[in-house]
C-alpha positions as CSV (number, residue, x, y, z in Angstrom):
1,M,5.8,-10.9,17.7
2,L,2.6,-9.6,19.4
3,D,4.7,-6.8,21.0
4,K,5.7,-5.6,17.5
5,I,2.2,-5.7,16.2
6,I,0.8,-3.8,19.2
7,N,3.5,-1.1,19.0
8,R,3.7,-0.7,15.2
9,V,3.4,2.9,14.0
10,S,3.3,4.4,10.6
11,C,6.2,6.6,9.5
12,G,5.8,9.1,6.7
13,K,9.4,10.4,6.9
14,L,11.4,7.8,5.0
15,Q,14.8,7.7,3.5
16,K,17.3,5.2,2.0
17,P,17.9,2.4,2.3
18,A,14.7,0.6,1.4
19,P,14.5,-3.1,2.2
20,S,16.9,-5.2,0.1
21,Q,15.8,-7.7,-2.6
22,Q,16.2,-10.6,-0.1
23,E,14.2,-8.7,2.5
24,M,11.5,-7.9,0.0
25,E,11.3,-11.6,-0.9
26,L,10.5,-12.3,2.8
27,L,8.0,-9.4,3.0
28,F,6.2,-10.6,-0.1
29,Q,6.1,-14.2,1.3
30,A,4.4,-12.7,4.4
31,A,2.0,-10.7,2.2
32,L,1.1,-13.8,0.2
33,R,0.1,-15.6,3.4
34,A,-3.0,-13.4,3.8
35,P,-6.4,-15.1,4.2
36,D,-7.7,-16.0,0.8
37,H,-11.2,-17.3,0.3
38,K,-11.1,-20.1,-2.3
39,G,-7.4,-19.7,-2.8
40,L,-7.9,-17.1,-5.6
41,K,-4.7,-15.3,-5.0
42,P,-6.1,-11.9,-6.0
43,W,-3.0,-10.0,-5.2
44,Q,-0.7,-8.0,-7.5
45,Y,2.1,-5.7,-6.3
46,F,4.0,-3.2,-8.4
47,V,7.3,-2.2,-6.9
48,F,8.8,1.2,-7.8
49,Q,12.3,1.8,-6.5
50,G,15.2,4.0,-7.6
51,E,15.0,7.4,-9.2
52,K,13.9,6.3,-12.6
53,Q,11.1,4.1,-11.4
54,L,9.9,6.7,-8.8
55,E,9.9,9.3,-11.6
56,K,7.9,6.8,-13.8
57,L,5.3,6.4,-11.0
58,G,5.0,10.2,-10.6
59,Q,4.5,10.5,-14.3
60,L,1.7,7.8,-14.1
61,F,0.1,9.8,-11.3
62,L,0.3,13.0,-13.4
63,D,-0.9,11.4,-16.6
64,A,-3.9,9.7,-14.9
65,S,-4.8,13.0,-13.2
66,L,-4.6,15.0,-16.4
67,L,-7.0,12.5,-18.1
68,D,-9.4,13.5,-15.3
69,N,-8.7,17.2,-15.5
70,S,-6.6,18.5,-18.4
71,E,-6.5,22.0,-16.8
72,L,-4.8,20.9,-13.6
73,E,-2.9,23.7,-12.0
74,Q,0.9,23.7,-12.3
75,A,1.4,23.4,-8.5
76,K,-0.8,20.2,-8.4
77,R,1.1,18.8,-11.4
78,A,4.4,19.3,-9.6
79,R,3.0,17.7,-6.4
80,L,1.8,14.6,-8.3
81,L,5.2,14.2,-9.8
82,S,6.8,14.5,-6.4
83,L,4.5,12.1,-4.4
84,P,6.5,8.9,-5.0
85,H,9.7,10.6,-3.8
86,R,8.6,10.6,-0.2
87,A,10.3,7.2,0.2
88,P,12.9,5.2,-1.6
89,M,10.4,2.5,-2.5
90,V,6.7,2.6,-3.3
91,I,4.5,-0.4,-3.8
92,V,1.2,-0.2,-5.5
93,A,-1.1,-2.9,-4.0
94,V,-3.8,-4.2,-6.2
95,A,-6.8,-6.6,-5.6
96,K,-7.3,-8.4,-8.9
97,H,-10.9,-9.3,-9.6
98,Q,-11.2,-13.1,-10.1
99,A,-15.0,-13.3,-10.8
100,H,-15.7,-16.3,-8.6
101,E,-19.4,-17.0,-7.8
102,K,-18.7,-17.5,-4.1
103,V,-16.2,-14.7,-3.5
104,P,-17.4,-11.1,-3.9
105,H,-14.7,-8.6,-4.9
106,V,-14.8,-7.1,-1.4
107,E,-13.3,-10.2,-0.1
108,E,-10.4,-9.9,-2.6
109,I,-9.9,-6.3,-1.5
110,L,-9.9,-7.5,2.2
111,S,-7.4,-10.2,1.4
112,T,-5.1,-7.8,-0.4
113,G,-5.4,-5.4,2.6
114,A,-4.5,-8.2,4.9
115,G,-1.5,-8.9,2.7
116,V,-0.4,-5.2,2.9
117,Q,-0.7,-5.4,6.7
118,N,1.5,-8.5,6.7
119,L,4.0,-6.7,4.6
120,I,4.0,-3.6,6.8
121,L,4.3,-5.6,10.0
122,G,7.2,-7.5,8.4
123,A,8.9,-4.3,7.4
124,F,8.5,-2.9,11.0
125,D,9.9,-6.1,12.4
126,L,13.0,-5.7,10.1
127,G,13.5,-2.2,11.3
128,Y,12.0,-0.3,8.4
129,G,9.3,2.3,8.3
130,A,6.2,2.1,6.2
131,Y,3.3,4.3,5.4
132,W,0.1,3.1,3.7
133,R,-1.4,5.9,1.6
134,S,-4.7,5.9,-0.3
135,G,-6.6,8.8,-1.7
136,P,-8.2,9.7,-5.1
137,L,-5.5,8.0,-7.1
138,C,-6.6,4.6,-5.7
139,F,-10.0,5.2,-7.4
140,N,-8.7,6.8,-10.6
141,P,-9.8,4.6,-13.5
142,H,-7.1,6.1,-15.7
143,L,-4.3,5.0,-13.3
144,K,-5.7,1.5,-13.4
145,S,-5.6,1.6,-17.2
146,L,-2.1,3.0,-17.2
147,L,-1.1,0.0,-15.0
148,N,-2.8,-2.4,-17.4
149,L,-5.4,-3.3,-14.8
150,A,-8.9,-4.4,-15.5
151,E,-11.8,-2.0,-14.7
152,Q,-13.0,-4.4,-12.0
153,D,-9.6,-4.5,-10.3
154,S,-9.0,-2.3,-7.2
155,I,-5.9,-0.4,-6.1
156,V,-6.0,-0.8,-2.3
157,G,-3.2,1.6,-1.6
158,F,0.4,2.8,-2.1
159,V,2.9,1.5,0.5
160,Y,5.8,3.8,1.0
161,L,8.9,1.9,2.4
162,G,12.3,3.0,3.7
163,T,14.3,3.8,6.7
164,P,12.7,6.2,9.2
165,S,14.4,9.6,9.1
166,I,12.8,10.5,12.4
167,E,12.5,8.7,15.7
168,L,9.4,6.6,15.8
169,K,7.2,7.7,18.6
170,S,4.9,5.2,20.3
171,K,1.2,5.9,20.2
172,P,-1.3,5.3,23.0
173,I,-2.8,1.8,22.8
174,P,-6.6,2.1,22.5
175,N,-8.7,0.6,25.3
176,T,-10.0,-2.6,23.8
177,G,-13.3,-2.2,25.9
178,D,-14.1,0.8,23.7
179,F,-14.2,-1.4,20.6
180,V,-14.9,-5.0,21.7
181,Q,-18.2,-6.5,23.0
182,Y,-18.5,-10.1,24.0
183,G,-21.9,-11.4,23.1
184,I,-25.1,-9.4,22.8
185,D,-27.8,-8.8,25.4
């Protein structure tokens, strides 16, 4: 398993098939095993799959962006509509704010991020490709509203899943000495 983690790479060129319903059940079981201070279970995942659902997500992206800027250029409108079609499945990962006195929201975001990482590692282990995207739509309050999220909730990213349409190339493994220090002088 460590070999898979060490050698995992993102893949932005994805095609059908996406993971099956049974495989997604396993991937979500892995996601829901993320560290979770006080057992708040702050996670919510919206799955968009198939042409109709991907079109719906694109429309949500466009509607949210138009609420920010009603004079959005036509090319940007078209791009927003096309974004979800980069993969056969897109998951919107959300950290739900639980308002616990001992758990700041940043810990809920970290927990959801750990869940996303578990999901991506699981997908890689099953032979699928994944790409975790963020950007301005994660912080668009109108998109949160369109998804019926509370103002305090946080979209932590959009996970694109599918079968790699290109050969995955390994990346150099960073030298741990550049990032790790044992103790302090």
